MIZA-993456 format. One line per field, with one value per atom (N, C-alpha, C): residue number from 1; residue in three letters; atom name; y, z, x. Coordinates in nm, 2 decimals. Atoms other than C-alpha are relative to their C-alpha. Example, Ala and Ser with C-alpha at 12.3 -4.5 7.8 and 13.67 -1.06 7.14 Angstrom:
BEGIN
pos <- c(1_1_1_2_2_2) .
code <- c(ala_ala_ala_ser_ser_ser) .
site <- c(N_CA_C_N_CA_C) .
north <- c(-0.12_-0.45_0.12_-0.11_-0.11_0.11) .
up <- c(0.00_0.78_0.00_0.00_0.71_0.08) .
east <- c(0.09_1.23_0.09_-0.09_1.37_-0.08) .
// end
This chain:
BEGIN
pos <- c(1_1_1_2_2_2_3_3_3_4_4_4_5_5_5_6_6_6_7_7_7_8_8_8_9_9_9_10_10_10_11_11_11_12_12_12_13_13_13_14_14_14_15_15_15_16_16_16_17_17_17_18_18_18_19_19_19_20_20_20_21_21_21_22_22_22_23_23_23_24_24_24_25_25_25_26_26_26_27_27_27_28_28_28_29_29_29_30_30_30_31_31_31_32_32_32_33_33_33_34_34_34_35_35_35_36_36_36_37_37_37_38_38_38_39_39_39_40_40_40_41_41_41_42_42_42_43_43_43_44_44_44_45_45_45_46_46_46_47_47_47_48_48_48_49_49_49_50_50_50_51_51_51_52_52_52_53_53_53_54_54_54_55_55_55_56_56_56_57_57_57_58_58_58_59_59_59_60_60_60_61_61_61_62_62_62_63_63_63_64_64_64_65_65_65_66_66_66_67_67_67_68_68_68_69_69_69_70_70_70_71_71_71_72_72_72_73_73_73_74_74_74_75_75_75_76_76_76_77_77_77_78_78_78_79_79_79_80_80_80_81_81_81_82_82_82_83_83_83_84_84_84_85_85_85_86_86_86_87_87_87_88_88_88_89_89_89_90_90_90_91_91_91_92_92_92_93_93_93_94_94_94_95_95_95_96_96_96_97_97_97_98_98_98_99_99_99_100_100_100_101_101_101_102_102_102_103_103_103_104_104_104_105_105_105_106_106_106_107_107_107_108_108_108_109_109_109_110_110_110_111_111_111_112_112_112_113_113_113_114_114_114_115_115_115_116_116_116_117_117_117_118_118_118) .
code <- c(met_met_met_ser_ser_ser_lys_lys_lys_gly_gly_gly_leu_leu_leu_gly_gly_gly_pro_pro_pro_phe_phe_phe_lys_lys_lys_ala_ala_ala_arg_arg_arg_ala_ala_ala_arg_arg_arg_gln_gln_gln_ser_ser_ser_arg_arg_arg_ala_ala_ala_ala_ala_ala_gln_gln_gln_ser_ser_ser_asn_asn_asn_ala_ala_ala_glu_glu_glu_ala_ala_ala_arg_arg_arg_leu_leu_leu_trp_trp_trp_gln_gln_gln_ala_ala_ala_leu_leu_leu_arg_arg_arg_gly_gly_gly_arg_arg_arg_arg_arg_arg_leu_leu_leu_ala_ala_ala_arg_arg_arg_tyr_tyr_tyr_lys_lys_lys_phe_phe_phe_arg_arg_arg_arg_arg_arg_gln_gln_gln_his_his_his_pro_pro_pro_val_val_val_asp_asp_asp_arg_arg_arg_tyr_tyr_tyr_ile_ile_ile_val_val_val_asp_asp_asp_phe_phe_phe_val_val_val_ala_ala_ala_leu_leu_leu_asp_asp_asp_ser_ser_ser_lys_lys_lys_leu_leu_leu_ile_ile_ile_ile_ile_ile_glu_glu_glu_val_val_val_asp_asp_asp_gly_gly_gly_ala_ala_ala_thr_thr_thr_his_his_his_ser_ser_ser_thr_thr_thr_asp_asp_asp_ala_ala_ala_glu_glu_glu_leu_leu_leu_glu_glu_glu_his_his_his_asp_asp_asp_ser_ser_ser_gln_gln_gln_arg_arg_arg_thr_thr_thr_arg_arg_arg_val_val_val_leu_leu_leu_glu_glu_glu_ser_ser_ser_phe_phe_phe_gly_gly_gly_phe_phe_phe_his_his_his_val_val_val_val_val_val_glu_glu_glu_gly_gly_gly_gln_gln_gln_gln_gln_gln_ser_ser_ser_arg_arg_arg_tyr_tyr_tyr_leu_leu_leu_gln_gln_gln_gln_gln_gln_ser_ser_ser_arg_arg_arg_gly_gly_gly_arg_arg_arg_val_val_val_gly_gly_gly_asn_asn_asn_asp_asp_asp_leu_leu_leu_gln_gln_gln_his_his_his_leu_leu_leu_gly_gly_gly_asp_asp_asp_gln_gln_gln) .
site <- c(N_CA_C_N_CA_C_N_CA_C_N_CA_C_N_CA_C_N_CA_C_N_CA_C_N_CA_C_N_CA_C_N_CA_C_N_CA_C_N_CA_C_N_CA_C_N_CA_C_N_CA_C_N_CA_C_N_CA_C_N_CA_C_N_CA_C_N_CA_C_N_CA_C_N_CA_C_N_CA_C_N_CA_C_N_CA_C_N_CA_C_N_CA_C_N_CA_C_N_CA_C_N_CA_C_N_CA_C_N_CA_C_N_CA_C_N_CA_C_N_CA_C_N_CA_C_N_CA_C_N_CA_C_N_CA_C_N_CA_C_N_CA_C_N_CA_C_N_CA_C_N_CA_C_N_CA_C_N_CA_C_N_CA_C_N_CA_C_N_CA_C_N_CA_C_N_CA_C_N_CA_C_N_CA_C_N_CA_C_N_CA_C_N_CA_C_N_CA_C_N_CA_C_N_CA_C_N_CA_C_N_CA_C_N_CA_C_N_CA_C_N_CA_C_N_CA_C_N_CA_C_N_CA_C_N_CA_C_N_CA_C_N_CA_C_N_CA_C_N_CA_C_N_CA_C_N_CA_C_N_CA_C_N_CA_C_N_CA_C_N_CA_C_N_CA_C_N_CA_C_N_CA_C_N_CA_C_N_CA_C_N_CA_C_N_CA_C_N_CA_C_N_CA_C_N_CA_C_N_CA_C_N_CA_C_N_CA_C_N_CA_C_N_CA_C_N_CA_C_N_CA_C_N_CA_C_N_CA_C_N_CA_C_N_CA_C_N_CA_C_N_CA_C_N_CA_C_N_CA_C_N_CA_C_N_CA_C_N_CA_C_N_CA_C_N_CA_C_N_CA_C_N_CA_C_N_CA_C_N_CA_C_N_CA_C_N_CA_C_N_CA_C_N_CA_C_N_CA_C_N_CA_C) .
north <- c(-0.04_-5.11_0.03_-0.04_-5.11_0.12_-0.10_-4.76_0.01_0.03_-4.88_-0.04_0.02_-5.01_0.13_-0.13_-4.66_0.01_-0.05_-4.59_-0.12_0.18_-4.99_0.03_-0.01_-4.91_0.11_-0.08_-4.59_-0.03_0.06_-4.76_-0.06_0.09_-5.03_0.07_-0.05_-4.79_0.09_-0.10_-4.56_-0.13_0.11_-4.91_-0.01_0.05_-4.96_0.09_-0.14_-4.60_-0.02_-0.01_-4.68_-0.12_0.11_-5.00_-0.05_0.01_-5.14_-0.07_0.05_-5.26_-0.11_0.15_-5.60_-0.03_0.05_-5.58_0.07_-0.04_-5.36_-0.10_0.04_-5.61_-0.16_0.11_-5.90_0.02_-0.06_-5.71_0.01_0.02_-5.70_-0.16_0.15_-6.08_-0.06_0.06_-6.12_0.06_-0.09_-5.84_-0.03_-0.01_-5.89_-0.16_0.21_-6.31_-0.04_0.06_-6.33_-0.12_0.20_-6.64_-0.06_0.14_-6.90_0.06_-0.06_-6.81_0.09_-0.04_-6.64_0.16_-0.18_-6.24_0.01_-0.05_-6.12_0.17_-0.10_-5.82_0.03_0.00_-5.63_0.11_-0.08_-5.46_0.01_0.01_-5.57_-0.06_0.11_-5.65_-0.11_0.14_-5.96_-0.01_-0.01_-5.97_0.11_-0.09_-5.76_0.05_-0.06_-5.75_0.06_-0.05_-5.59_-0.11_0.07_-5.86_0.06_-0.07_-5.77_-0.05_0.02_-6.00_-0.13_0.08_-6.22_-0.04_0.05_-6.45_-0.05_0.04_-6.47_-0.10_0.13_-6.73_-0.11_0.10_-6.95_-0.01_0.03_-6.88_0.05_-0.05_-6.75_0.08_-0.11_-6.49_-0.05_-0.03_-6.38_0.15_-0.08_-6.19_0.01_-0.04_-6.00_0.05_-0.04_-5.96_0.07_-0.05_-5.73_0.02_0.02_-5.63_0.01_-0.02_-5.53_-0.10_0.14_-5.87_-0.11_0.08_-6.01_-0.02_-0.02_-5.93_-0.11_0.12_-6.22_0.06_-0.03_-5.98_0.00_-0.02_-5.93_-0.09_0.12_-6.27_-0.08_0.06_-6.37_0.06_-0.04_-6.14_-0.04_0.07_-6.27_-0.15_0.16_-6.62_-0.01_-0.01_-6.50_0.02_-0.06_-6.33_-0.13_0.09_-6.64_-0.10_0.08_-6.84_0.02_-0.05_-6.65_0.01_0.03_-6.63_-0.14_0.14_-6.98_-0.08_0.03_-7.04_0.08_-0.03_-6.87_-0.06_0.11_-7.12_0.02_0.01_-6.95_-0.03_0.03_-7.05_0.10_-0.11_-6.82_-0.02_0.05_-6.83_0.16_-0.09_-6.60_0.00_-0.02_-6.45_0.11_-0.12_-6.22_0.09_-0.11_-5.90_-0.03_0.03_-5.99_-0.13_0.09_-6.30_0.05_-0.04_-6.13_0.11_-0.12_-5.81_-0.10_0.02_-6.06_-0.10_0.06_-6.25_0.02_-0.09_-6.17_-0.02_0.05_-6.17_-0.12_0.13_-6.48_-0.09_0.10_-6.66_0.02_-0.03_-6.52_-0.06_0.09_-6.64_-0.11_0.13_-6.97_-0.03_0.04_-7.01_-0.01_-0.02_-6.90_-0.10_0.07_-7.11_-0.13_0.15_-7.42_-0.01_-0.01_-7.31_-0.03_0.03_-7.31_-0.12_0.15_-7.65_-0.11_0.08_-7.80_-0.01) .
up <- c(0.01_3.83_0.15_-0.13_4.14_-0.04_-0.02_4.19_0.05_-0.03_4.27_-0.13_0.12_3.92_-0.08_0.11_3.75_-0.01_0.03_3.81_-0.07_0.11_3.70_-0.17_0.15_3.35_-0.02_0.06_3.31_-0.03_0.03_3.35_-0.12_0.11_3.12_-0.14_0.12_2.87_-0.01_0.05_2.90_-0.07_0.07_2.84_-0.10_0.18_2.49_-0.05_0.03_2.44_-0.03_-0.01_2.52_-0.05_0.02_2.38_-0.11_0.05_2.26_-0.19_0.13_1.88_-0.01_0.00_1.96_0.01_-0.07_2.13_-0.14_0.10_1.83_-0.15_0.13_1.58_0.04_-0.04_1.77_-0.01_0.03_1.78_-0.14_0.14_1.42_-0.05_0.08_1.37_0.12_-0.08_1.68_-0.01_0.01_1.64_-0.14_0.10_1.45_-0.02_0.03_1.49_-0.08_0.13_1.26_0.03_-0.05_1.50_0.01_0.01_1.43_0.05_-0.04_1.63_0.13_-0.14_1.94_-0.02_0.00_2.02_0.10_-0.11_2.21_0.02_-0.04_2.38_0.04_-0.08_2.49_0.05_-0.10_2.78_0.11_-0.08_2.99_0.12_-0.11_3.34_0.03_0.01_3.46_0.16_-0.16_3.87_0.02_-0.06_4.02_-0.12_0.12_3.67_-0.14_0.19_3.31_-0.07_0.08_3.09_-0.15_0.13_2.75_-0.11_0.09_2.57_0.05_-0.05_2.64_-0.05_0.06_2.48_0.08_-0.10_2.76_-0.03_0.01_2.60_0.04_-0.01_2.57_0.10_-0.15_2.90_-0.05_0.04_2.72_0.00_-0.01_2.77_-0.03_0.06_2.58_0.09_-0.07_2.77_-0.10_0.11_2.57_0.10_-0.11_2.81_-0.10_0.07_2.75_0.09_-0.03_2.86_0.18_-0.18_3.22_0.05_-0.02_3.28_0.04_-0.04_3.39_0.12_-0.14_3.75_0.07_-0.11_4.04_0.04_-0.09_4.16_-0.13_0.12_3.81_-0.04_0.02_3.74_0.11_-0.08_4.07_0.00_0.01_4.00_-0.10_0.11_3.67_0.00_-0.06_3.82_0.10_-0.08_4.10_-0.12_0.11_3.82_-0.08_0.06_3.63_0.09_-0.13_3.95_0.03_-0.05_3.99_-0.13_0.13_3.64_-0.02_0.02_3.61_0.09_-0.08_3.95_-0.04_0.03_3.76_-0.13_0.13_3.48_-0.14_0.14_3.24_-0.02_0.06_3.00_-0.03_0.03_2.99_-0.04_0.11_2.69_0.05_-0.01_2.78_-0.10_0.11_2.47_0.03_-0.05_2.49_-0.13_0.14_2.24_-0.11_0.15_2.03_-0.11_0.05_1.94_-0.12_0.13_1.76_-0.02_0.07_1.65_-0.11_0.14_1.42_-0.09_0.07_1.32_-0.07_0.06_1.06_0.03_-0.08_1.10_-0.01_0.03_0.95_0.08_-0.10_1.16_0.10_-0.12_1.44_0.05_0.02_1.35_-0.03_-0.02_1.27_0.12_-0.14_1.61_0.07_-0.05_1.75_0.02_0.05_1.56_0.05_-0.05_1.63_0.18_-0.11_1.98_0.05_0.05_1.90_0.01_0.06_1.78_0.13_-0.09_2.09_0.12) .
east <- c(-0.20_2.96_-0.01_-0.09_3.18_0.04_-0.07_3.28_0.14_-0.12_3.61_0.08_-0.07_3.66_0.04_-0.05_3.68_0.15_-0.16_4.06_0.02_-0.05_4.11_-0.02_0.06_3.94_0.08_-0.10_4.11_0.12_-0.19_4.48_-0.04_0.01_4.33_0.01_0.02_4.22_0.12_-0.12_4.58_0.08_-0.10_4.77_-0.07_0.00_4.56_0.08_-0.02_4.66_0.16_-0.11_5.01_0.10_-0.05_5.06_0.13_-0.15_5.41_-0.02_0.03_5.49_-0.04_0.02_5.46_-0.14_0.15_5.14_-0.09_0.06_5.02_0.01_-0.03_5.15_-0.10_0.05_4.99_-0.18_0.14_4.65_-0.05_0.04_4.65_-0.03_0.00_4.66_-0.12_0.11_4.38_-0.12_0.11_4.13_-0.10_0.14_3.76_0.01_0.03_3.78_0.08_-0.07_4.06_0.10_-0.02_4.18_-0.11_0.10_3.95_-0.12_0.16_3.60_0.08_-0.03_3.80_-0.02_0.05_3.69_0.10_-0.10_3.99_-0.04_-0.04_4.00_0.14_-0.16_4.32_-0.03_0.00_4.44_-0.15_0.09_4.14_0.01_0.00_4.07_-0.04_-0.03_4.12_0.02_-0.04_4.05_0.09_-0.12_4.35_0.08_-0.10_4.52_-0.09_0.07_4.51_0.06_-0.10_4.62_0.02_0.00_4.72_-0.10_0.06_4.54_-0.14_0.02_4.21_-0.13_0.17_3.90_-0.06_0.10_3.65_-0.05_0.07_3.46_0.10_-0.09_3.77_0.10_-0.07_3.94_0.15_-0.16_4.27_0.05_-0.06_4.49_0.16_-0.15_4.81_0.03_-0.07_5.06_0.16_-0.11_5.31_0.09_-0.07_5.62_0.13_-0.13_5.92_0.13_-0.12_6.24_0.01_0.00_6.11_-0.04_0.07_6.01_0.13_-0.15_6.36_0.06_-0.06_6.42_-0.08_0.10_6.36_-0.13_0.14_6.09_-0.07_0.14_5.89_-0.02_0.03_5.95_-0.09_0.07_5.79_-0.14_0.15_5.49_-0.07_0.11_5.42_-0.04_0.06_5.41_-0.10_0.09_5.19_-0.12_0.11_4.94_-0.02_0.00_4.96_-0.07_0.07_4.86_-0.18_0.13_4.56_-0.08_0.09_4.47_-0.07_0.04_4.47_-0.08_0.08_4.28_-0.16_0.11_3.99_-0.01_0.04_4.00_0.10_-0.06_4.22_0.11_-0.05_4.45_0.13_-0.07_4.77_0.11_-0.15_5.02_0.09_-0.08_5.33_0.09_-0.10_5.59_0.07_-0.13_5.87_-0.04_0.05_5.77_0.11_-0.09_6.10_-0.06_0.06_5.90_-0.11_0.12_5.61_0.08_-0.08_5.84_0.06_-0.06_6.03_-0.09_0.07_5.74_-0.07_0.08_5.50_-0.10_0.11_5.13_-0.04_0.01_5.07_0.07_-0.12_5.34_-0.06_0.09_5.15_-0.11_0.14_4.84_-0.01_-0.03_4.94_0.06_-0.09_5.15_-0.14_0.09_4.80_-0.10_0.13_4.55_0.06_0.00_4.76_-0.04_0.03_4.75_-0.17_0.16_4.33_-0.05_0.01_4.34_0.00_-0.05_4.48_-0.13) .
// end
């Protein structure tokens, strides 16, 4: 393991501990292979980013964006992050926190199941 990953992994660990309500709700729908065959990890490092949720085998990333993703600079950063992740072969799905908070666990699972069937 590279020595440079230590602080990066620590930041990912901190992000898991400080997850938003929407991330916690979505995690309940994803964890333990509850979504078909997908094994998701949360707050996981991919290249130079820490992604909210990733299924490494299927190369699927789910990002939960909150109110802090609204300025032009933040939107450009998100767009750049998506381009980098897609260059590694990942499919990136982005959603607003409010969407995941308003939906029931079953509805979130159904929406993501539909994505997995594509």
